[in-house]
DRENPA-3360 file (N, C-alpha, C; in nm, 2 decimals, always signed):
BEGIN
1 = XXXXXXXX = -1.38/+0.17/+3.78/-1.23/+0.16/+3.78/-1.17/+0.24/+3.90 ~ -1.07/+0.19/+3.95/-1.00/+0.26/+4.06/-0.91/+0.37/+3.99 ~ -0.87/+0.46/+4.08/-0.78/+0.57/+4.03/-0.63/+0.52/+4.05 ~ -0.54/+0.59/+3.99/-0.40/+0.56/+4.00/-0.36/+0.56/+4.14 ~ -0.28/+0.45/+4.18/-0.24/+0.43/+4.32/-0.15/+0.54/+4.37 ~ -0.07/+0.60/+4.28/+0.02/+0.70/+4.33/-0.05/+0.83/+4.38 ~ -0.18/+0.84/+4.35/-0.25/+0.96/+4.38/-0.33/+0.95/+4.51 ~ -0.38/+0.83/+4.54/-0.47/+0.81/+4.65/-0.44/+0.69/+4.74;
9 = XXXXXXXX = -0.32/+0.63/+4.72/-0.28/+0.52/+4.81/-0.34/+0.39/+4.77 ~ -0.42/+0.38/+4.66/-0.48/+0.25/+4.62/-0.39/+0.18/+4.52 ~ -0.41/+0.05/+4.51/-0.33/-0.03/+4.41/-0.36/+0.02/+4.27 ~ -0.25/+0.03/+4.19/-0.26/+0.06/+4.05/-0.28/-0.07/+3.97 ~ -0.39/-0.08/+3.90/-0.43/-0.20/+3.83/-0.39/-0.18/+3.68 ~ -0.30/-0.26/+3.63/-0.25/-0.24/+3.49/-0.28/-0.37/+3.41 ~ -0.34/-0.34/+3.29/-0.36/-0.45/+3.19/-0.24/-0.46/+3.10 ~ -0.17/-0.57/+3.10/-0.05/-0.59/+3.01/-0.09/-0.68/+2.90;
17 = XXXXXXXX = -0.08/-0.62/+2.77/-0.13/-0.69/+2.66/-0.03/-0.69/+2.55 ~ -0.06/-0.75/+2.44/+0.04/-0.75/+2.32/-0.03/-0.78/+2.19 ~ +0.04/-0.74/+2.09/+0.00/-0.77/+1.95/-0.15/-0.74/+1.92 ~ -0.18/-0.61/+1.93/-0.31/-0.56/+1.90/-0.34/-0.57/+1.75 ~ -0.24/-0.54/+1.67/-0.25/-0.56/+1.52/-0.37/-0.49/+1.46 ~ -0.40/-0.37/+1.51/-0.50/-0.29/+1.44/-0.64/-0.30/+1.49 ~ -0.73/-0.22/+1.43/-0.86/-0.20/+1.49/-0.95/-0.32/+1.47 ~ -0.91/-0.42/+1.40/-0.99/-0.55/+1.40/-1.01/-0.61/+1.54;
25 = XXXXXXXX = -0.91/-0.58/+1.63/-0.92/-0.63/+1.76/-0.98/-0.53/+1.86 ~ -1.03/-0.42/+1.82/-1.08/-0.32/+1.91/-1.20/-0.38/+1.99 ~ -1.29/-0.46/+1.93/-1.40/-0.51/+2.01/-1.35/-0.60/+2.12 ~ -1.25/-0.69/+2.09/-1.19/-0.77/+2.19/-1.13/-0.69/+2.30 ~ -1.06/-0.59/+2.26/-1.00/-0.50/+2.36/-1.10/-0.43/+2.45 ~ -1.21/-0.38/+2.39/-1.31/-0.31/+2.47/-1.38/-0.41/+2.57 ~ -1.39/-0.54/+2.53/-1.44/-0.64/+2.62/-1.35/-0.66/+2.74 ~ -1.22/-0.67/+2.71/-1.12/-0.68/+2.81/-1.12/-0.56/+2.91;
33 = XXXXXXXX = -1.13/-0.44/+2.85/-1.13/-0.32/+2.93/-1.26/-0.32/+3.02 ~ -1.37/-0.36/+2.97/-1.49/-0.36/+3.06/-1.49/-0.46/+3.16 ~ -1.44/-0.58/+3.13/-1.44/-0.69/+3.22/-1.32/-0.69/+3.32 ~ -1.20/-0.65/+3.28/-1.09/-0.65/+3.37/-1.07/-0.52/+3.44 ~ -1.13/-0.42/+3.39/-1.13/-0.28/+3.46/-0.99/-0.24/+3.50 ~ -0.89/-0.23/+3.41/-0.76/-0.18/+3.45/-0.76/-0.02/+3.45 ~ -0.67/+0.03/+3.53/-0.65/+0.18/+3.54/-0.57/+0.22/+3.42 ~ -0.49/+0.13/+3.36/-0.39/+0.17/+3.26/-0.36/+0.04/+3.18;
41 = XXXXXXXX = -0.32/+0.07/+3.05/-0.28/-0.04/+2.96/-0.13/-0.02/+2.92 ~ -0.05/-0.13/+2.93/+0.08/-0.14/+2.87/+0.08/-0.24/+2.76 ~ +0.12/-0.21/+2.64/+0.12/-0.30/+2.53/+0.26/-0.33/+2.48 ~ +0.29/-0.46/+2.46/+0.43/-0.50/+2.42/+0.45/-0.50/+2.27 ~ +0.39/-0.41/+2.20/+0.42/-0.39/+2.06/+0.32/-0.45/+1.96 ~ +0.34/-0.42/+1.83/+0.24/-0.44/+1.73/+0.11/-0.38/+1.76 ~ +0.11/-0.25/+1.79/-0.01/-0.18/+1.83/-0.10/-0.16/+1.71 ~ -0.06/-0.08/+1.61/-0.13/-0.06/+1.48/-0.27/-0.01/+1.50;
49 = XXXXXXXX = -0.31/+0.04/+1.62/-0.44/+0.11/+1.64/-0.40/+0.24/+1.72 ~ -0.41/+0.35/+1.65/-0.36/+0.47/+1.71/-0.47/+0.57/+1.73 ~ -0.59/+0.52/+1.78/-0.70/+0.60/+1.81/-0.71/+0.63/+1.96 ~ -0.79/+0.72/+2.00/-0.80/+0.76/+2.15/-0.85/+0.64/+2.23 ~ -0.81/+0.64/+2.36/-0.84/+0.54/+2.46/-0.90/+0.60/+2.58 ~ -0.99/+0.53/+2.65/-1.05/+0.58/+2.77/-0.96/+0.58/+2.89 ~ -0.85/+0.51/+2.89/-0.76/+0.50/+3.00/-0.62/+0.53/+2.95 ~ -0.52/+0.57/+3.03/-0.38/+0.58/+2.98/-0.33/+0.45/+2.92;
57 = XXXXXXXX = -0.27/+0.46/+2.80/-0.24/+0.35/+2.72/-0.10/+0.38/+2.66 ~ +0.00/+0.29/+2.70/+0.14/+0.31/+2.66/+0.19/+0.19/+2.59 ~ +0.26/+0.21/+2.47/+0.30/+0.09/+2.39/+0.45/+0.11/+2.35 ~ +0.51/-0.01/+2.34/+0.65/-0.01/+2.28/+0.64/-0.05/+2.13 ~ +0.74/-0.03/+2.06/+0.74/-0.07/+1.91/+0.74/-0.22/+1.90 ~ +0.66/-0.27/+1.81/+0.68/-0.41/+1.77/+0.75/-0.42/+1.64 ~ +0.72/-0.52/+1.55/+0.78/-0.52/+1.42/+0.67/-0.48/+1.31 ~ +0.55/-0.46/+1.36/+0.44/-0.41/+1.27/+0.38/-0.29/+1.33;
65 = XXXXXXXX = +0.42/-0.17/+1.28/+0.37/-0.05/+1.33/+0.36/+0.05/+1.21 ~ +0.28/+0.16/+1.23/+0.29/+0.27/+1.13/+0.40/+0.36/+1.18 ~ +0.52/+0.34/+1.11/+0.64/+0.40/+1.17/+0.64/+0.56/+1.16 ~ +0.56/+0.61/+1.06/+0.55/+0.76/+1.06/+0.47/+0.80/+1.18 ~ +0.36/+0.73/+1.22/+0.28/+0.76/+1.34/+0.37/+0.75/+1.46 ~ +0.45/+0.64/+1.47/+0.53/+0.63/+1.59/+0.63/+0.74/+1.60 ~ +0.69/+0.78/+1.49/+0.78/+0.90/+1.49/+0.71/+1.03/+1.53 ~ +0.59/+1.05/+1.48/+0.52/+1.17/+1.52/+0.48/+1.17/+1.66;
73 = XXXXXXXX = +0.43/+1.06/+1.72/+0.40/+1.05/+1.86/+0.52/+1.08/+1.95 ~ +0.63/+1.02/+1.91/+0.76/+1.03/+1.98/+0.81/+1.17/+1.99 ~ +0.79/+1.24/+1.87/+0.84/+1.38/+1.86/+0.74/+1.48/+1.91 ~ +0.62/+1.44/+1.94/+0.52/+1.53/+1.98/+0.45/+1.61/+1.87 ~ +0.47/+1.56/+1.75/+0.40/+1.62/+1.63/+0.25/+1.59/+1.63 ~ +0.22/+1.47/+1.68/+0.08/+1.43/+1.69/+0.05/+1.39/+1.83 ~ -0.08/+1.41/+1.87/-0.13/+1.38/+2.00/-0.26/+1.30/+1.99 ~ -0.27/+1.19/+2.05/-0.39/+1.11/+2.06/-0.42/+1.09/+2.20;
81 = XXXXXXXX = -0.55/+1.11/+2.24/-0.59/+1.11/+2.38/-0.55/+0.98/+2.44 ~ -0.48/+0.99/+2.55/-0.44/+0.87/+2.64/-0.34/+0.78/+2.57 ~ -0.30/+0.80/+2.45/-0.21/+0.71/+2.38/-0.07/+0.77/+2.39 ~ +0.03/+0.69/+2.43/+0.17/+0.73/+2.44/+0.27/+0.62/+2.40 ~ +0.36/+0.66/+2.31/+0.47/+0.57/+2.27/+0.58/+0.57/+2.38 ~ +0.62/+0.45/+2.42/+0.73/+0.44/+2.52/+0.86/+0.40/+2.44 ~ +0.95/+0.49/+2.42/+1.07/+0.46/+2.35/+1.16/+0.36/+2.42 ~ +1.24/+0.29/+2.35/+1.34/+0.19/+2.41/+1.42/+0.26/+2.52;
89 = XXXXXXXX = +1.43/+0.20/+2.63/+1.51/+0.24/+2.74/+1.45/+0.36/+2.82 ~ +1.34/+0.41/+2.78/+1.28/+0.52/+2.86/+1.22/+0.46/+2.99 ~ +1.24/+0.53/+3.10/+1.19/+0.48/+3.23/+1.05/+0.54/+3.26 ~ +0.97/+0.45/+3.30/+0.83/+0.48/+3.34/+0.82/+0.45/+3.49 ~ +0.77/+0.54/+3.57/+0.75/+0.51/+3.71/+0.60/+0.49/+3.74 ~ +0.56/+0.38/+3.79/+0.42/+0.35/+3.82/+0.41/+0.30/+3.96 ~ +0.35/+0.38/+4.05/+0.32/+0.34/+4.18/+0.44/+0.28/+4.26 ~ +0.55/+0.34/+4.23/+0.68/+0.30/+4.30/+0.75/+0.19/+4.23;
97 = XXXXXXXX = +0.71/+0.15/+4.11/+0.78/+0.05/+4.04/+0.83/+0.11/+3.91 ~ +0.95/+0.07/+3.86/+1.01/+0.13/+3.73/+0.98/+0.03/+3.62 ~ +0.95/+0.08/+3.50/+0.92/+0.00/+3.39/+1.00/+0.06/+3.27 ~ +1.06/-0.03/+3.19/+1.13/+0.01/+3.07/+1.09/-0.08/+2.95 ~ +1.10/-0.03/+2.83/+1.06/-0.11/+2.71/+1.18/-0.13/+2.62 ~ +1.18/-0.25/+2.55/+1.28/-0.29/+2.45/+1.20/-0.34/+2.33 ~ +1.18/-0.25/+2.23/+1.10/-0.29/+2.12/+1.17/-0.36/+2.01 ~ +1.09/-0.40/+1.91/+1.14/-0.46/+1.79/+1.16/-0.61/+1.79;
105 = XXXXXXXX = +1.18/-0.67/+1.67/+1.21/-0.81/+1.67/+1.35/-0.83/+1.61 ~ +1.40/-0.96/+1.62/+1.54/-0.99/+1.61/+1.59/-0.97/+1.47 ~ +1.71/-0.91/+1.45/+1.78/-0.90/+1.33/+1.93/-0.92/+1.35 ~ +1.98/-1.05/+1.35/+2.12/-1.07/+1.37/+2.22/-1.02/+1.27 ~ +2.16/-0.97/+1.15/+2.25/-0.92/+1.05/+2.28/-0.77/+1.06 ~ +2.23/-0.71/+1.17/+2.26/-0.57/+1.20/+2.18/-0.47/+1.12 ~ +2.06/-0.51/+1.07/+1.98/-0.42/+0.99/+1.93/-0.30/+1.08 ~ +1.91/-0.19/+1.02/+1.88/-0.07/+1.10/+1.73/-0.02/+1.08;
113 = XXXXXXXX = +1.64/-0.10/+1.02/+1.51/-0.06/+1.00/+1.44/-0.04/+1.14 ~ +1.34/+0.04/+1.15/+1.28/+0.07/+1.29/+1.23/-0.06/+1.36 ~ +1.20/-0.16/+1.29/+1.14/-0.28/+1.35/+1.24/-0.37/+1.41 ~ +1.37/-0.35/+1.40/+1.47/-0.44/+1.44/+1.54/-0.41/+1.57 ~ +1.58/-0.52/+1.64/+1.69/-0.51/+1.74/+1.80/-0.60/+1.70 ~ +1.91/-0.59/+1.76/+2.03/-0.67/+1.72/+2.13/-0.67/+1.84 ~ +2.24/-0.75/+1.82/+2.34/-0.76/+1.93/+2.40/-0.63/+1.98 ~ +2.43/-0.54/+1.88/+2.49/-0.41/+1.92/+2.39/-0.33/+2.00;
121 = XXXXXXXX = +2.27/-0.33/+1.96/+2.16/-0.26/+2.02/+2.14/-0.31/+2.16 ~ +2.13/-0.44/+2.18/+2.11/-0.50/+2.31/+2.23/-0.47/+2.41 ~ +2.35/-0.46/+2.35/+2.46/-0.42/+2.44/+2.44/-0.29/+2.50 ~ +2.38/-0.19/+2.43/+2.36/-0.06/+2.48/+2.25/-0.06/+2.60 ~ +2.17/-0.17/+2.60/+2.07/-0.18/+2.70/+2.12/-0.24/+2.83 ~ +2.24/-0.28/+2.84/+2.29/-0.35/+2.96/+2.30/-0.26/+3.08 ~ +2.30/-0.13/+3.06/+2.31/-0.04/+3.18/+2.17/-0.01/+3.23 ~ +2.06/-0.06/+3.17/+1.93/-0.03/+3.21/+1.90/-0.11/+3.34;
129 = XXXXXXXX = +1.83/-0.05/+3.43/+1.78/-0.12/+3.55/+1.63/-0.09/+3.57 ~ +1.55/-0.19/+3.60/+1.41/-0.17/+3.61/+1.35/-0.29/+3.69 ~ +1.23/-0.26/+3.74/+1.15/-0.37/+3.81/+1.07/-0.45/+3.71 ~ +1.03/-0.38/+3.60/+0.95/-0.45/+3.49/+1.01/-0.41/+3.36 ~ +1.03/-0.51/+3.27/+1.07/-0.49/+3.13/+0.96/-0.53/+3.04 ~ +0.93/-0.45/+2.94/+0.84/-0.48/+2.83/+0.92/-0.50/+2.71 ~ +0.91/-0.61/+2.64/+0.98/-0.63/+2.51/+0.88/-0.69/+2.41 ~ +0.92/-0.68/+2.28/+0.84/-0.74/+2.18/+0.89/-0.88/+2.16;
137 = XXXXXXXX = +1.02/-0.90/+2.13/+1.08/-1.03/+2.13/+1.08/-1.08/+2.27 ~ +1.11/-1.21/+2.28/+1.11/-1.27/+2.42/+1.24/-1.34/+2.45 ~ +1.28/-1.34/+2.58/+1.39/-1.42/+2.62/+1.35/-1.56/+2.67 ~ +1.22/-1.59/+2.65/+1.17/-1.72/+2.71/+1.19/-1.84/+2.62 ~ +1.22/-1.95/+2.68/+1.23/-2.08/+2.61/+1.08/-2.13/+2.59 ~ +1.04/-2.16/+2.47/+0.91/-2.21/+2.45/+0.91/-2.37/+2.47 ~ +0.91/-2.41/+2.60/+0.92/-2.55/+2.63/+0.81/-2.63/+2.57 ~ +0.69/-2.58/+2.57/+0.57/-2.66/+2.52/+0.55/-2.65/+2.37;
145 = XXXXXXXX = +0.62/-2.56/+2.31/+0.60/-2.54/+2.16/+0.72/-2.47/+2.10 ~ +0.83/-2.54/+2.08/+0.95/-2.48/+2.03/+0.94/-2.42/+1.89 ~ +0.83/-2.46/+1.82/+0.81/-2.41/+1.68/+0.78/-2.26/+1.68 ~ +0.75/-2.20/+1.79/+0.72/-2.06/+1.80/+0.85/-1.97/+1.80 ~ +0.95/-2.01/+1.74/+1.07/-1.93/+1.73/+1.19/-1.97/+1.82 ~ +1.31/-1.95/+1.77/+1.42/-1.98/+1.85/+1.45/-1.88/+1.96 ~ +1.51/-1.93/+2.07/+1.54/-1.84/+2.18/+1.65/-1.75/+2.14 ~ +1.64/-1.63/+2.18/+1.75/-1.53/+2.16/+1.84/-1.53/+2.28;
153 = XXXXXXXX = +1.96/-1.60/+2.27/+2.05/-1.61/+2.39/+2.09/-1.47/+2.43 ~ +2.11/-1.38/+2.34/+2.16/-1.25/+2.38/+2.05/-1.18/+2.46 ~ +1.92/-1.21/+2.43/+1.82/-1.14/+2.51/+1.81/-1.21/+2.65 ~ +1.84/-1.34/+2.66/+1.84/-1.40/+2.79/+1.95/-1.35/+2.87 ~ +2.07/-1.33/+2.81/+2.18/-1.27/+2.88/+2.15/-1.13/+2.93 ~ +2.08/-1.05/+2.85/+2.04/-0.92/+2.89/+1.94/-0.92/+3.01 ~ +1.85/-1.02/+3.00/+1.75/-1.04/+3.12/+1.83/-1.07/+3.24 ~ +1.94/-1.15/+3.24/+2.01/-1.18/+3.36/+2.09/-1.06/+3.41;
161 = XXXXXXXX = +2.13/-0.97/+3.32/+2.20/-0.85/+3.36/+2.11/-0.75/+3.42 ~ +1.99/-0.72/+3.36/+1.90/-0.63/+3.41/+1.83/-0.68/+3.54 ~ +1.80/-0.81/+3.53/+1.74/-0.88/+3.65/+1.62/-0.82/+3.70 ~ +1.52/-0.79/+3.61/+1.39/-0.73/+3.66/+1.31/-0.84/+3.74 ~ +1.21/-0.79/+3.81/+1.13/-0.89/+3.88/+1.03/-0.95/+3.77 ~ +0.99/-0.88/+3.68/+0.89/-0.93/+3.57/+0.94/-0.88/+3.44 ~ +0.93/-0.97/+3.34/+0.96/-0.94/+3.20/+0.84/-0.99/+3.11 ~ +0.77/-0.89/+3.05/+0.66/-0.93/+2.96/+0.70/-0.91/+2.82;
169 = XXXXXXXX = +0.66/-1.01/+2.73/+0.69/-1.00/+2.59/+0.57/-1.05/+2.51 ~ +0.58/-1.02/+2.38/+0.48/-1.06/+2.28/+0.53/-1.13/+2.16 ~ +0.49/-1.08/+2.04/+0.54/-1.12/+1.91/+0.50/-1.26/+1.87 ~ +0.51/-1.36/+1.96/+0.49/-1.50/+1.91/+0.34/-1.54/+1.93 ~ +0.26/-1.46/+1.98/+0.12/-1.49/+1.99/+0.09/-1.61/+2.07 ~ +0.17/-1.63/+2.18/+0.16/-1.76/+2.25/+0.19/-1.73/+2.40 ~ +0.10/-1.78/+2.48/+0.11/-1.76/+2.63/+0.19/-1.87/+2.69 ~ +0.30/-1.83/+2.76/+0.38/-1.92/+2.84/+0.46/-1.84/+2.94;
177 = XXXXXXXX = +0.50/-1.91/+3.04/+0.59/-1.84/+3.15/+0.71/-1.92/+3.18 ~ +0.81/-1.86/+3.23/+0.94/-1.92/+3.26/+1.01/-1.84/+3.37 ~ +1.08/-1.90/+3.46/+1.16/-1.84/+3.56/+1.30/-1.84/+3.51 ~ +1.37/-1.72/+3.51/+1.51/-1.71/+3.48/+1.57/-1.63/+3.59 ~ +1.65/-1.69/+3.68/+1.70/-1.63/+3.79/+1.59/-1.57/+3.88 ~ +1.59/-1.44/+3.91/+1.49/-1.38/+3.99/+1.37/-1.33/+3.91 ~ +1.39/-1.34/+3.77/+1.29/-1.28/+3.68/+1.18/-1.38/+3.64 ~ +1.06/-1.34/+3.65/+0.95/-1.42/+3.59/+0.92/-1.36/+3.45;
185 = XXXXXXXX = +0.94/-1.45/+3.35/+0.91/-1.40/+3.21/+0.77/-1.45/+3.17 ~ +0.70/-1.36/+3.11/+0.56/-1.40/+3.07/+0.55/-1.36/+2.92 ~ +0.53/-1.46/+2.84/+0.50/-1.44/+2.70/+0.35/-1.43/+2.68 ~ +0.31/-1.32/+2.62/+0.16/-1.29/+2.61/+0.11/-1.34/+2.48 ~ -0.01/-1.39/+2.48/-0.08/-1.42/+2.35/-0.15/-1.30/+2.29 ~ -0.23/-1.33/+2.19/-0.29/-1.22/+2.12/-0.44/-1.19/+2.15 ~ -0.50/-1.27/+2.24/-0.64/-1.25/+2.28/-0.65/-1.22/+2.43 ~ -0.76/-1.16/+2.48/-0.77/-1.12/+2.62/-0.74/-1.22/+2.72;
193 = XXXXXXXX = -0.78/-1.35/+2.70/-0.75/-1.45/+2.81/-0.61/-1.50/+2.81 ~ -0.52/-1.43/+2.72/-0.38/-1.46/+2.72/-0.30/-1.33/+2.76 ~ -0.37/-1.24/+2.82/-0.32/-1.11/+2.87/-0.31/-1.12/+3.02 ~ -0.25/-1.02/+3.08/-0.22/-1.02/+3.23/-0.27/-0.90/+3.30 ~ -0.31/-0.92/+3.42/-0.34/-0.80/+3.51/-0.22/-0.79/+3.61 ~ -0.16/-0.68/+3.61/-0.05/-0.65/+3.70/-0.10/-0.54/+3.80 ~ -0.09/-0.58/+3.93/-0.12/-0.49/+4.04/+0.00/-0.44/+4.11 ~ +0.01/-0.30/+4.12/+0.13/-0.24/+4.18/+0.09/-0.16/+4.30;
201 = XXXXXXXX = +0.15/-0.18/+4.41/+0.12/-0.11/+4.53/+0.25/-0.07/+4.60 ~ +0.28/+0.06/+4.59/+0.40/+0.11/+4.65/+0.53/+0.02/+4.62 ~ +0.54/-0.02/+4.49/+0.65/-0.09/+4.44/+0.63/-0.24/+4.45 ~ +0.53/-0.29/+4.52/+0.51/-0.44/+4.53/+0.43/-0.48/+4.40 ~ +0.47/-0.59/+4.34/+0.42/-0.63/+4.21/+0.34/-0.77/+4.23 ~ +0.22/-0.77/+4.18/+0.14/-0.90/+4.18/+0.08/-0.91/+4.04 ~ +0.10/-1.02/+3.98/+0.04/-1.04/+3.84/-0.04/-1.17/+3.84 ~ -0.13/-1.18/+3.74/-0.20/-1.30/+3.72/-0.26/-1.30/+3.57;
209 = XXXXXXXX = -0.26/-1.41/+3.51/-0.33/-1.42/+3.38/-0.47/-1.39/+3.40 ~ -0.52/-1.30/+3.31/-0.66/-1.26/+3.32/-0.76/-1.38/+3.28 ~ -0.86/-1.40/+3.36/-0.96/-1.50/+3.33/-1.10/-1.44/+3.32 ~ -1.17/-1.46/+3.21/-1.31/-1.40/+3.20/-1.40/-1.46/+3.31 ~ -1.48/-1.38/+3.37/-1.57/-1.43/+3.47/-1.67/-1.53/+3.41 ~ -1.71/-1.51/+3.29/-1.81/-1.60/+3.22/-1.74/-1.66/+3.10 ~ -1.68/-1.77/+3.12/-1.60/-1.84/+3.01/-1.68/-1.87/+2.89 ~ -1.80/-1.92/+2.91/-1.89/-1.95/+2.80/-1.92/-1.83/+2.71;
217 = XXXXXXXX = -1.95/-1.72/+2.78/-1.97/-1.59/+2.70/-1.85/-1.55/+2.63 ~ -1.73/-1.56/+2.69/-1.61/-1.53/+2.62/-1.59/-1.61/+2.50 ~ -1.61/-1.74/+2.51/-1.59/-1.84/+2.40/-1.69/-1.81/+2.29 ~ -1.81/-1.76/+2.32/-1.90/-1.73/+2.21/-1.86/-1.61/+2.13 ~ -1.78/-1.52/+2.19/-1.74/-1.40/+2.12/-1.61/-1.42/+2.04 ~ -1.53/-1.52/+2.08/-1.40/-1.53/+2.02/-1.41/-1.56/+1.87 ~ -1.50/-1.64/+1.81/-1.51/-1.66/+1.67/-1.53/-1.53/+1.59 ~ -1.61/-1.44/+1.64/-1.63/-1.32/+1.57/-1.50/-1.24/+1.57;
225 = XXXXXXXX = -1.43/-1.23/+1.68/-1.30/-1.16/+1.68/-1.20/-1.22/+1.58 ~ -1.20/-1.35/+1.58/-1.11/-1.42/+1.49/-1.14/-1.40/+1.34 ~ -1.27/-1.39/+1.31/-1.31/-1.36/+1.17/-1.27/-1.22/+1.13 ~ -1.28/-1.13/+1.22/-1.23/-0.99/+1.20/-1.08/-0.99/+1.17 ~ -1.01/-1.07/+1.24/-0.86/-1.08/+1.22/-0.83/-1.14/+1.09 ~ -0.91/-1.24/+1.05/-0.89/-1.31/+0.92/-0.91/-1.21/+0.80 ~ -1.02/-1.12/+0.82/-1.05/-1.02/+0.71/-0.93/-0.93/+0.70 ~ -0.87/-0.88/+0.81/-0.76/-0.79/+0.80/-0.64/-0.86/+0.74;
233 = XXXXXXXX = -0.61/-0.98/+0.77/-0.50/-1.05/+0.71/-0.51/-1.06/+0.56 ~ -0.64/-1.09/+0.51/-0.66/-1.10/+0.37/-0.64/-0.96/+0.30 ~ -0.69/-0.85/+0.37/-0.67/-0.72/+0.31/-0.52/-0.68/+0.30 ~ -0.44/-0.72/+0.41/-0.30/-0.69/+0.41/-0.23/-0.76/+0.30 ~ -0.27/-0.89/+0.28/-0.21/-0.97/+0.18/-0.23/-0.92/+0.04 ~ -0.36/-0.87/+0.02/-0.40/-0.81/-0.11/-0.31/-0.69/-0.14 ~ -0.30/-0.60/-0.04/-0.22/-0.48/-0.05/-0.07/-0.52/-0.09 ~ -0.02/-0.62/-0.02/+0.12/-0.66/-0.05/+0.14/-0.71/-0.19;
241 = XXXXXX = +0.04/-0.79/-0.24/+0.04/-0.84/-0.38/+0.03/-0.73/-0.48 ~ -0.06/-0.63/-0.45/-0.07/-0.52/-0.55/+0.06/-0.44/-0.55 ~ +0.13/-0.42/-0.43/+0.25/-0.35/-0.43/+0.36/-0.42/-0.50 ~ +0.36/-0.55/-0.51/+0.47/-0.63/-0.58/+0.45/-0.62/-0.73 ~ +0.32/-0.59/-0.77/+0.30/-0.58/-0.92/+0.34/-0.45/-0.97 ~ +0.36/-0.35/-0.89/+0.40/-0.21/-0.94/+0.55/-0.21/-0.98;
% end
């Protein structure tokens, strides 16, 4: 792996991912880390895996997190090697480019739980300026599959106001891109071949969807990762059912 570009003049190579959803995806992530060789990871929420990482790893809040852990990381009460929570609106400087996060999913009714954003909250973000925005919800129109959720017009308006060069989002587990003004919006999927490599060199940004060098090998691994995800889903459903019986 290369070293951070701000220290030695080399390009900073960042893996931009989303919707980790816990340690069931750790093997898929380790594959991505070995094959893509990023210097750093940025995650667009639904982290749910708060273990040490071999490279700097920063995440925003999704709608599925351990909220006590997020609060402890944010307040400095807990420390996990290379893992850092990026609070909403906090500015991150990477090799001459600024990055901010906008976490949570949509709640038009003004609910205040940690997993939500809403119109009043987005209004507070209108003074933010950044080259790159990370969000959990997306301002993207899903032209190829509208069933993946309605577009948040308020979030699109915010994108036009902030006008970053790149806007990465997650939540919908679906890869698609759209141009909005000068902003390229990239909705990330939940598996490595739907994640992105972002290269930053003295403020210049270059991104591409990550492609495994050996597609056949990648496809042979995917069913095992999907089975692990299915196991976690069943475990979570069982926990929810037991909770409702109490």
